C-alpha positions in Angstrom: -4.1 -5.9 18.5 -6.7 -3.9 16.6 -6.8 -4.7 12.8 -7.1 -1.7 10.6 -9.9 -2.4 7.8 -11.3 -0.5 4.8 -13.9 -0.8 2.2 -13.0 -2.2 -1.3 -16.3 -1.2 -2.8 -15.2 2.6 -4.0 -12.2 0.9 -6.1 -14.4 -2.0 -7.0 -17.2 0.4 -8.1 -14.8 2.4 -10.4 -13.4 -0.7 -12.1 -17.0 -1.4 -12.8 -17.6 1.5 -14.2 -14.6 1.4 -16.3 -15.3 -2.2 -17.5 -18.8 -1.3 -18.6 -17.0 1.3 -21.1 -14.8 -1.5 -22.5 -15.3 -2.0 -26.4 -14.9 -5.6 -28.1 -12.7 -3.8 -30.8 -10.5 -2.7 -28.1 -9.5 -5.9 -26.6 -6.3 -6.1 -28.7 -5.3 -2.7 -27.8 -2.1 -2.0 -25.8 -2.3 -1.3 -22.1 0.6 0.4 -19.8 1.4 -3.2 -18.6 4.0 -3.9 -21.1 3.2 -6.4 -23.7 -0.1 -7.3 -22.3 -3.3 -6.1 -24.4 -6.5 -5.3 -23.2 -7.8 -8.9 -23.2 -5.0 -10.1 -21.3 -5.7 -7.3 -18.6 -9.1 -8.5 -18.5 -8.3 -12.1 -18.1 -5.7 -11.1 -15.3 -8.6 -9.4 -13.5 -10.9 -12.4 -13.7 -8.2 -14.5 -11.8 -7.0 -11.6 -9.6 -10.7 -10.9 -8.4 -11.4 -14.7 -7.6 -8.1 -15.3 -5.8 -8.6 -12.0 -3.6 -12.1 -13.3 -3.0 -10.8 -16.7 -1.6 -8.1 -15.0 0.4 -10.9 -13.3 2.4 -12.4 -16.8 3.4 -8.8 -18.4 4.0 -9.3 -20.7 0.9 -6.0 -20.5 -0.8 -5.9 -21.1 -4.5 -6.4 -19.6 -7.7 -4.0 -17.6 -10.1 -4.3 -14.5 -12.1 -2.6 -15.1 -15.6 -2.7 -12.2 -18.1 -3.5 -14.3 -21.5 -5.9 -12.8 -23.9 -6.6 -16.4 -25.1 -7.9 -17.3 -21.9 -10.2 -14.6 -21.5 -13.7 -16.2 -20.8 -16.4 -15.2 -23.2 -18.6 -14.1 -20.1 -16.1 -11.7 -18.7 -18.9 -9.0 -19.1 -20.9 -10.5 -16.6 -18.2 -12.5 -14.7 -16.0 -9.6 -13.6 -18.6 -7.4 -12.4 -20.1 -10.3 -10.3 -16.7 -11.4 -9.0 -15.9 -7.5 -8.0 -19.2 -7.6 -5.9 -18.4 -11.1 -4.3 -14.4 -9.7 -3.6 -16.2 -6.4 -2.1 -18.6 -8.6 0.2 -16.0 -11.2 1.0 -13.8 -8.4 2.7 -16.7 -7.2 5.1 -16.7 -9.8 7.8 -14.4 -8.9 10.6 -12.9 -12.4 10.3 -11.7 -11.7 6.7 -9.0 -9.3 8.1 -7.8 -11.8 11.0 -4.8 -14.3 10.9 -3.1 -15.1 7.6 -4.3 -15.3 4.1 -2.9 -16.5 0.7 -3.1 -15.1 -2.7 -1.2 -16.0 -5.8 0.9 -18.2 -3.8 2.0 -15.4 -1.4 1.2 -15.7 2.3 0.9 -12.5 4.5 -1.1 -11.1 7.2 -4.9 -10.8 5.8 -4.9 -7.0 6.3 -1.7 -7.0 4.0 -3.7 -9.2 1.2 -6.4 -6.8 1.4 -4.1 -3.9 0.7 -2.7 -5.7 -2.2 -6.2 -6.5 -3.4 -7.1 -2.7 -3.5 -4.0 -2.1 -5.1 -4.7 -4.6 -7.9 -8.1 -2.6 -8.3 -6.9 0.8 -8.4 -3.8 0.4 -10.5 -5.2 -2.0 -12.9 -8.5 0.1 -13.0 -6.3 2.9 -14.1 -4.5 0.8 -16.7 -7.9 -0.2 -18.1 -9.4 3.1 -18.4 -6.3 4.7 -20.1 -6.0 1.9 -22.3 -9.6 2.1 -23.6 -9.6 6.1 -23.6 -11.6 6.7 -20.5 -11.1 8.6 -17.4 -10.1 7.1 -14.5 -12.2 8.5 -11.3 -11.0 6.5 -8.5 -11.3 7.8 -4.9 -8.2 9.4 -3.6 -8.5 7.2 -0.1 -7.9 4.1 -2.2 -5.0 5.7 -4.2 -3.6 6.5 -0.8 -3.6 3.2 0.6 -2.3 1.6 -2.5 0.4 4.3 -2.5 1.5 3.2 1.0 1.9 -0.3 0.0 3.9 0.5 -3.4 6.1 2.7 -1.6 7.0 -0.5 1.0 7.9 -2.3 -2.1 10.7 0.1 -2.3 13.4 0.1 -5.3 14.9 -3.3 -4.9 14.5 -4.9 -8.3 14.2 -8.4 -6.9 11.4 -7.4 -4.6 9.6 -5.4 -7.3 10.1 -8.4 -9.7 6.9 -9.9 -10.9 4.8 -7.1 -9.2 6.0 -3.8 -10.7 8.3 -2.3 -13.2 10.9 0.1 -12.5 9.7 3.3 -10.7 8.9 6.2 -13.2 9.8 9.7 -11.4 6.7 11.8 -10.6 6.6 15.0 -8.6 6.4 15.2 -4.9 3.5 17.3 -5.2 2.0 15.2 -7.8 -1.9 13.8 -7.2 -1.8 10.7 -4.9 -2.6 8.7 -8.0 0.1 9.7 -10.2 2.5 8.8 -7.3 0.9 5.9 -6.9 1.5 5.0 -10.7 4.9 6.2 -10.8 5.8 4.0 -7.7 4.2 1.1 -9.7 6.2 1.7 -12.7 3.7 3.6 -15.0 4.1 7.0 -16.5 0.7 8.9 -15.7 1.1 10.6 -19.0 0.5 7.2 -20.8 -2.3 7.2 -23.1 -3.9 4.8 -25.6 -2.5 5.2 -29.2 
């Protein structure tokens, strides 16, 4: 059976660009992620990039909290370096084989990679709009992420801890907007 692979680099590059535009005075600002401020979202990104990098190497472990107080002081250099490591970790063909684990969830490695992509795209948008930036992610990454988000469905138990209730978005809306709606985000959300 052939494994479908893809490149996480475009989504990682866009998130890296957005990270560079985050100002210190915005760390306490709200995000589309419920009660999680920008600093909490950044902490979550630190944890998830490390966890999904470990998953590619079949080395379970790592968690992704969203604690503003836990955001490391070196996040401005750590996160870009971890994004680079994440992209490189998923380049070897064996990263896509067998099963992998991230955040306590074990599934086929290719599925874990799609979850990683979804996290990069959706949280890249979250961070961009929370800090007043434009999100310029690529359509292919959004399309793959939408496929994953749609597979979760509407069951509240399946969505718990992953997404909020779906937000209605027109079927002919841009793929990113459909992804956002599927993940419980209003594409019209803007920073105050």
